[in-house]
N, C-alpha and C positions, 0 to 999 in steps of 0.2 A: 699672117705676115710672112715675110721671107725668112730663110734660115738665119741670115745676118741679124735681122731684127730680133728673132728669138734668142740668139746668142747674146745680144747687147742688153735686152730688157730683162735682166734678172732682178731679184728682189731689191738689192741695194740701189739700183738705178731709179727706183720709184719711191724711195723713202725720203722723208724730210729729216732735217738735222735732229729734231726732237724725237722722232721715231727711232732713228739710229741710236740715239743716246739711251733711250729706254730699252731697246733691243740688246744693247751691250751689257746690261746689268746681269751679273752672275758669270760673265766671261772670265775664264782663268787664263793667266799668262805667267811667264817666268821672266824676271828681270835680274840682271847682273849688277851688283853693287861692288865697285872696286874696293878691294881690301876685305870684303865680307862674303863674297860668293853669290850664288844664285838663290833667289827666294821666289816662291810662288805667290802671285798676287791675284786678287779677285776684285772685279768691278762691283762696288757696293751701291753707288748711286750716280745720278747725272743731273747737272743743273747748269744752265747757261754756258754750254759748250765745254764744260769741265767735268771730269770723272773723278769721284772720290774712290780710291782703291785702298785695300788693306792687304798686308803681307802676312805670310805664315808665322813671322816672329812678332806679330802684333803691331808693327809699324803701319802708319797710314800716310798717304800723300795724294796730291791732286795731279792728274795727268790730262793731256789733250788726247783726242782720238788718234792723231798721228803718232803720239808716243806709245800708245797702247798697241797700235798696228805694228810698230817697229818690234815690240817685244813678242808679238804673235808670230812675226815672220822670222825672228831670230832662230839660229840653229839650236838654241836652248829649249825649243818647245817639243823635244822628243817625248817627254813624259806626258805631253798633252796630245800627241799625235793620234792616239786612239780615240780621242774625244771628238766624235762626229759633229756635235753641236758647235764646238769651237771652230772646227774647219769650215762649217757652213757660215758661221758668223764672220769668219775671216774673209771669205769670198764676198759676202754681202757688203762688208765694210770697204773692201777694195773697190767694188763696183760703185759704192757711194762716193768714195774719194775721187775715182776716175771721172764720174759724172760732174762732180764739183769743179775739178780741174778743167773740164771741157767748158763748163758754164763760165768760169773765170776767163778762159781764153776767148770765148765769144764776146764777153762783156768788154774786154780790153781791145778787141778788134775794131778800132774806129768808133766814131760816134761822139 
């Protein structure tokens, strides 16, 4: 294919929602809680579009993929910056979301 095709067709652009969910398990991120500070979170499991995550203080919550991506892109991820696996996942997820946005745009475009 062309250079453009090579650039667009990265891993995330070819994965299903289920695959991206499983792929994200083990991903670490940092979330800021107002009044409490920053806590490292880890994606524990995925089911039906929701991620179960646990934090360094033992707390747990359910997040969407979008919410996790926000915490991955936040300036607070310096401590994860050396984590090549996280960086790769981050790119993959961005590709996945970009593709989904494109699909949504195509679906709404008349019909």
